[in-house]
C-alpha positions as CSV (number, residue, x, y, z in Angstrom):
1,X,-21.8,20.7,-2.4
2,X,-23.4,19.4,-5.1
3,X,-24.9,15.9,-4.7
4,X,-26.7,13.2,-6.8
5,X,-30.7,13.6,-6.5
6,X,-31.5,11.1,-3.7
7,X,-34.2,8.4,-5.5
8,X,-37.7,8.9,-4.0
9,X,-37.0,13.0,-2.5
10,X,-39.4,15.4,-2.9
11,X,-40.0,17.1,-6.2
12,X,-42.3,20.2,-7.4
13,X,-44.8,17.5,-8.7
14,X,-48.5,18.4,-7.5
15,X,-49.1,15.1,-6.6
16,X,-50.4,15.0,-2.8
17,X,-48.1,13.4,-0.1
18,X,-49.1,12.3,3.3
19,X,-47.6,14.1,6.1
20,X,-46.0,10.8,7.6
21,X,-44.5,9.9,3.9
22,X,-43.5,13.7,3.7
23,X,-41.6,13.8,6.7
24,X,-40.3,10.3,6.4
25,X,-38.8,11.1,3.1
26,X,-37.5,14.4,4.1
27,X,-35.4,12.8,7.2
28,X,-34.0,10.0,4.8
29,X,-33.2,12.6,2.5
30,X,-31.0,14.7,5.2
31,X,-29.7,11.5,6.5
32,X,-28.0,10.5,3.5
33,X,-26.8,13.7,2.8
34,X,-25.2,14.5,6.0
35,X,-23.4,11.2,6.2
36,X,-19.5,11.5,5.6
37,X,-19.0,8.2,3.8
38,X,-15.5,7.4,4.1
39,X,-15.6,4.7,1.5
40,X,-17.3,6.8,-1.1
41,X,-15.4,7.8,-3.8
42,X,-14.5,11.3,-3.6
43,X,-13.9,13.6,-7.1
44,X,-12.3,16.8,-5.5
45,X,-12.3,18.4,-9.0
46,X,-16.0,18.4,-9.5
47,X,-16.6,18.6,-5.5
48,X,-19.2,16.3,-5.6
49,X,-19.7,13.1,-3.7
50,X,-21.6,9.9,-5.1
51,X,-23.6,8.8,-2.5
52,X,-24.2,5.0,-2.4
53,X,-27.2,3.9,-1.0
54,X,-26.0,0.4,1.0
55,X,-26.9,-0.5,4.4
56,X,-22.9,0.5,5.0
57,X,-23.8,4.2,4.2
58,X,-27.0,5.0,5.3
59,X,-28.9,6.4,8.3
60,X,-29.9,3.5,10.8
61,X,-33.8,4.4,10.0
62,X,-33.4,4.0,6.2
63,X,-34.5,0.8,5.0
64,X,-31.5,-1.5,3.5
65,X,-31.4,-3.8,0.6
66,X,-28.4,-6.1,1.4
67,X,-28.1,-9.0,2.7
68,X,-26.2,-9.5,5.9
69,X,-23.5,-12.0,7.0
70,X,-20.7,-12.8,8.9
71,X,-16.9,-14.1,8.3
72,X,-16.4,-15.9,11.3
73,X,-13.5,-18.4,12.8
74,X,-15.8,-20.7,14.2
75,X,-16.1,-24.1,12.8
76,X,-19.8,-25.4,13.3
77,X,-18.3,-29.0,12.3
78,X,-15.4,-29.3,14.6
79,X,-16.8,-26.5,17.3
80,X,-13.5,-24.8,17.3
81,X,-13.7,-21.2,17.6
82,X,-10.4,-20.0,16.7
83,X,-7.5,-20.5,14.1
84,X,-4.3,-21.6,16.2
85,X,-1.2,-19.9,14.4
86,X,2.5,-21.1,15.5
87,X,5.6,-19.3,15.4
88,X,6.4,-19.0,11.4
89,X,2.8,-20.0,10.4
90,X,0.1,-18.5,8.2
91,X,-3.3,-18.9,8.5
92,X,-6.4,-17.9,6.1
93,X,-9.2,-16.7,8.0
94,X,-11.4,-15.4,5.0
95,X,-11.3,-16.5,1.5
96,X,-14.4,-15.2,-0.5
97,X,-15.1,-15.0,-3.9
98,X,-18.1,-12.7,-4.3
99,X,-19.0,-9.0,-3.7
100,X,-19.8,-7.2,-0.7
101,X,-18.9,-4.8,2.1
102,X,-17.0,-5.7,5.5
103,X,-19.0,-3.5,8.1
104,X,-17.2,-4.4,11.2
105,X,-13.9,-6.6,12.2
106,X,-13.8,-8.1,15.5
107,X,-10.2,-9.7,16.8
108,X,-9.0,-11.1,19.7
109,X,-5.8,-13.2,20.3
110,X,-3.8,-14.7,23.1
111,X,-0.2,-14.4,23.8
112,X,0.3,-10.6,25.0
113,X,-1.4,-11.4,28.6
114,X,-1.5,-15.5,28.7
115,X,-1.3,-18.2,26.3
116,X,-2.8,-21.2,26.8
117,X,-5.9,-23.2,28.8
118,X,-3.0,-25.9,29.6
119,X,-2.0,-25.2,32.9
120,X,0.3,-28.2,33.0
121,X,3.1,-26.4,31.1
122,X,4.7,-23.3,32.0
123,X,3.8,-20.7,29.8
124,X,5.1,-17.2,29.4
125,X,3.0,-14.2,27.5
126,X,5.2,-11.9,25.7
127,X,3.1,-8.7,24.7
128,X,5.7,-8.6,21.6
129,X,3.1,-10.9,19.9
130,X,1.0,-7.7,19.4
131,X,4.0,-6.7,16.9
132,X,4.8,-10.2,15.5
133,X,1.4,-11.1,14.4
134,X,0.7,-9.6,10.9
135,X,-2.4,-9.0,9.5
136,X,-2.8,-8.9,5.6
137,X,-6.0,-8.3,3.5
138,X,-6.2,-8.8,-0.2
139,X,-8.8,-7.5,-2.7
140,X,-10.4,-8.8,-5.7
141,X,-8.0,-11.8,-6.4
142,X,-4.8,-9.5,-6.4
143,X,-1.6,-11.4,-5.4
144,X,-0.4,-8.2,-3.4
145,X,-2.1,-6.8,-0.1
146,X,-3.8,-3.7,0.2
147,X,-3.1,-4.1,4.2
148,X,-0.1,-5.3,5.7
149,X,0.5,-4.3,9.2
150,X,1.1,-5.5,12.9
151,X,-2.0,-6.4,14.8
152,X,-1.2,-3.9,17.5
153,X,-0.2,-0.7,15.0
154,X,-3.6,-1.6,12.8
155,X,-5.6,-1.5,15.7
156,X,-3.8,2.1,17.3
157,X,-0.9,1.1,19.4
158,X,2.5,0.2,18.5
159,X,4.0,0.2,21.7
160,X,3.7,-3.7,22.5
161,X,1.0,-2.9,24.9
162,X,-2.6,-3.5,25.1
163,X,-4.5,-0.6,26.4
164,X,-8.3,-0.2,26.6
165,X,-9.4,2.8,24.5
166,X,-12.3,3.6,21.9
167,X,-12.6,5.7,18.8
168,X,-15.4,5.9,16.3
169,X,-13.7,3.6,13.8
170,X,-10.5,1.6,15.5
171,X,-9.9,0.5,19.1
172,X,-8.8,-1.8,21.7
173,X,-11.9,-2.8,24.0
174,X,-11.7,-4.9,26.9
175,X,-9.7,-7.8,25.5
176,X,-10.8,-7.5,21.8
177,X,-9.8,-5.1,18.8
178,X,-12.4,-3.8,16.8
179,X,-12.6,-1.9,13.3
180,X,-15.6,-0.1,11.8
181,X,-13.9,1.3,8.7
182,X,-16.4,0.1,5.8
183,X,-14.5,-2.1,3.5
184,X,-16.0,-3.0,-0.3
185,X,-14.9,-5.8,-2.1
186,X,-15.2,-8.0,-5.1
187,X,-13.2,-10.9,-3.7
188,X,-11.4,-10.8,-0.1
189,X,-8.9,-12.9,1.6
190,X,-7.9,-12.2,5.1
191,X,-5.1,-13.8,6.7
192,X,-2.7,-13.6,9.7
193,X,0.9,-14.5,9.9
194,X,2.7,-15.4,13.4
195,X,6.4,-14.1,13.3
196,X,7.2,-14.7,17.0
197,X,10.0,-17.2,17.7
198,X,8.2,-18.9,20.6
199,X,4.6,-18.2,21.2
200,X,1.5,-20.0,19.6
201,X,-1.5,-17.7,19.8
202,X,-5.2,-18.4,19.0
203,X,-7.1,-16.1,16.6
204,X,-10.7,-15.2,16.9
205,X,-12.2,-13.4,14.2
206,X,-16.1,-12.1,13.5
207,X,-16.3,-10.0,10.5
208,X,-19.7,-8.6,9.3
209,X,-20.4,-8.0,6.0
210,X,-23.4,-7.0,3.4
211,X,-23.8,-9.4,0.8
212,X,-24.3,-7.8,-2.8
213,X,-25.2,-8.9,-5.9
214,X,-22.7,-6.5,-7.4
215,X,-20.6,-2.9,-6.0
216,X,-22.3,0.3,-6.7
217,X,-19.9,2.6,-8.7
218,X,-17.1,4.5,-7.0
219,X,-16.7,2.4,-3.8
220,X,-12.8,2.7,-3.0
221,X,-10.7,-0.1,-1.9
222,X,-9.5,0.3,1.9
223,X,-5.5,0.5,2.3
224,X,-3.4,0.3,5.5
225,X,0.6,1.2,5.2
226,X,3.1,0.2,8.1
227,X,6.1,2.0,8.6
228,X,8.8,2.2,11.3
229,X,12.2,2.8,11.8
230,X,14.7,4.8,13.7
231,X,14.9,8.8,12.7
232,X,17.9,11.1,13.6
233,X,15.3,13.9,14.3
234,X,15.7,16.0,11.3
235,X,14.6,13.6,8.6
236,X,11.2,13.0,7.5
237,X,8.9,10.8,9.2
238,X,6.7,9.2,6.2
239,X,3.3,8.2,7.0
240,X,1.8,7.4,3.6
241,X,3.3,7.2,-0.1
242,X,1.0,6.2,-2.8
243,X,0.1,6.8,-6.3
244,X,-3.4,7.1,-8.0
245,X,-6.7,8.4,-7.3
246,X,-8.2,8.1,-3.2
247,X,-8.3,9.9,-0.2
248,X,-6.6,9.7,2.8
249,X,-8.7,9.2,6.1
250,X,-6.1,9.0,8.8
251,X,-3.1,7.4,10.8
252,X,-2.1,5.9,14.0
253,X,1.6,6.9,15.2
254,X,3.7,5.6,18.0
255,X,6.9,7.5,19.1
256,X,10.1,7.2,21.4
257,X,12.7,9.3,21.9
258,X,16.1,7.6,23.2
259,X,16.4,10.4,25.7
260,X,14.0,9.9,28.5
261,X,11.5,12.8,29.4
262,X,11.8,14.5,25.8
263,X,8.9,14.8,23.5
264,X,10.7,17.5,21.5
265,X,9.7,15.2,18.0
266,X,6.3,16.6,18.4
267,X,7.6,19.7,17.0
268,X,7.4,18.1,13.7
269,X,4.5,19.6,11.5
270,X,2.9,17.6,8.8
271,X,4.0,18.1,5.1
272,X,1.8,16.9,2.4
273,X,2.1,16.8,-1.4
274,X,-0.9,16.1,-3.3
275,X,-0.6,15.2,-7.2
276,X,3.1,16.5,-7.4
277,X,6.5,15.4,-6.8
278,X,8.1,18.6,-6.2
279,X,8.9,18.7,-2.7
280,X,10.0,22.1,-2.3
281,X,6.5,23.5,-1.4
282,X,4.2,21.4,0.3
283,X,0.6,21.6,-0.8
284,X,-0.5,21.3,2.8
285,X,1.6,22.3,5.7
286,X,0.8,22.3,9.9
287,X,2.2,23.7,12.4
288,X,3.4,20.8,14.8
289,X,3.0,17.0,14.9
290,X,0.7,17.1,18.0
291,X,-1.4,19.8,16.4
292,X,-2.2,17.8,13.5
293,X,-3.8,15.4,16.0
294,X,-5.5,18.0,17.5
295,X,-3.7,18.2,20.8
296,X,-1.4,21.1,21.8
297,X,1.8,21.9,24.1
298,X,2.8,18.1,23.6
299,X,-0.7,17.0,24.8
300,X,-0.7,19.1,28.0
301,X,-3.7,17.4,29.4
302,X,-2.3,13.7,28.9
303,X,-4.1,10.7,27.4
304,X,-7.6,11.0,26.1
305,X,-9.7,9.2,23.5
306,X,-12.1,10.9,21.4
307,X,-14.3,9.7,18.2
308,X,-11.7,10.9,15.5
309,X,-8.7,11.5,17.6
310,X,-7.0,10.8,20.7
311,X,-3.6,9.8,22.9
312,X,-4.0,6.6,24.1
313,X,-0.7,6.3,25.6
314,X,1.3,9.1,26.9
315,X,4.3,8.5,29.1
316,X,6.8,11.4,29.3
317,X,9.3,9.5,31.7
318,X,9.7,7.0,29.0
319,X,9.4,9.5,26.1
320,X,6.4,7.4,24.9
321,X,3.3,8.5,22.9
322,X,0.8,6.9,20.9
323,X,-2.0,8.7,19.0
324,X,-4.4,8.7,16.3
325,X,-6.7,11.0,14.1
326,X,-9.2,10.1,11.3
327,X,-10.6,12.5,8.6
328,X,-14.4,12.2,7.8
329,X,-15.5,15.5,6.0
330,X,-12.1,16.9,6.0
331,X,-10.8,13.6,4.0
332,X,-7.7,14.7,1.9
333,X,-8.1,13.7,-1.7
334,X,-5.9,13.5,-4.2
335,X,-5.8,12.3,-8.1
336,X,-2.3,11.3,-9.0
337,X,-0.1,11.1,-5.8
338,X,0.3,11.5,-2.5
339,X,2.7,11.7,0.2
340,X,2.4,12.7,3.9
341,X,5.5,13.4,5.9
342,X,6.3,14.9,9.4
343,X,9.2,17.4,9.1
344,X,11.1,18.9,12.2
345,X,11.8,22.4,10.9
346,X,14.8,22.8,13.7
347,X,18.2,22.5,13.1
348,X,19.5,19.0,13.3
349,X,21.9,19.8,16.3
350,X,18.5,20.8,18.2
351,X,16.9,17.2,17.5
352,X,17.1,13.9,19.2
353,X,16.8,10.7,17.7
354,X,13.5,8.9,18.2
355,X,11.8,5.5,16.9
356,X,8.4,5.2,15.4
357,X,5.9,3.2,14.0
358,X,2.7,4.0,12.2
359,X,-0.3,2.8,10.5
360,X,-1.9,5.1,7.6
361,X,-5.5,4.8,6.4
362,X,-6.9,5.5,2.9
363,X,-9.0,4.5,0.3
364,X,-8.0,4.2,-3.7
365,X,-10.3,3.8,-6.6
366,X,-8.6,0.1,-7.0
367,X,-6.2,-2.2,-4.8
368,X,-2.9,-1.0,-5.2
369,X,0.4,-2.4,-4.1
370,X,2.0,-0.9,-0.8
371,X,4.9,1.5,-0.9
372,X,6.9,-0.1,1.7
373,X,7.6,-3.5,2.5
374,X,7.1,-4.6,6.0
375,X,10.3,-4.7,8.0
376,X,12.3,-8.0,8.7
377,X,10.8,-9.4,11.8
378,X,14.0,-8.6,14.1
379,X,13.4,-4.8,13.2
380,X,9.6,-5.3,14.2
381,X,10.2,-4.6,18.2
382,X,12.4,-2.0,18.0
383,X,11.8,0.3,21.0
384,X,14.5,2.0,23.2
385,X,12.4,0.8,26.3
386,X,9.4,-1.2,26.9
387,X,6.6,-0.8,29.9
388,X,5.6,-3.8,31.9
389,X,1.7,-3.7,31.9
390,X,-0.4,-5.5,34.7
391,X,-3.4,-8.0,33.3
392,X,-5.2,-10.6,34.8
393,X,-3.0,-13.5,33.8
394,X,-6.1,-15.8,33.4
395,X,-9.4,-15.2,31.2
């Protein structure tokens, strides 16, 4: 793969270089070249990657030029740590108008296991808040979101459950939610909306970012598309549909059949269409849904969590599976358009209906509108059955 020359790397100059400096320079070059750079703009035609030397994309030992900052919901004046968001309310958590790169986001909310410190009132938690609290992120002053997703699905599980699990980029860890996808911006606005009919939730956010004077060329904008619905079993399950230049970096998918102890919906391979509207022949096709997520035989060994793929939930009795996969070196590039479907090749009479919800992640060269609107709130919590989960009631 041809790469741009890294400033400071060794050339054929006869000028002498100390052993220590030579080793340090070589290590820096190797470290930068080895990075996947999920947020970089990829050019699949020239087969080159524009390496960007900002702190979000360098090796841990490489000296950095950015200024470190953090967005937070903590108010130094009032000493209040969180935004209280009531039923039907929106809250702007971040509104920032100069360039930077978000390097880590951490959230926590209450309501799914406990609602309020006020023990004088009888309050009942409701895990559906994980579906009813919507995260939206707007880039560069646009009036449309590039991220719009229920908080649970964004962090990997759509079954109205909090499950302790960890991956390289997204996870739920000991009561919190984290995301390490780098997110470059010229401007950024982050908001949440509470669509729950009863619960008031406290939203805590800390988001580390690198403050920059200007963004280097070729830094893509992060996007997340939510999709959900009921599928008769044989129709395409669309993960992502978008137009423009970018690269797909993965998805999380939660599924459930109406028939107990049935996982036949995992027979659907991925059908990917790149830069074409002709769906008669896919550009990329797989061999099964669990195969795409690096599993086999309906995830034979059960639940597991890896850096780039995993199955946080597998409950065959309730026909429930939540799974994720992220792409680094295998990011799927497109120049004009991209469609990602899962399609079961079996005959309709051999399939069974299922429900699903998904979150697709990708970068484009600019912020673009999302292909699907968020379902109405009555449709957000739409599973055949839900599990009771046991959490400590009070922190």
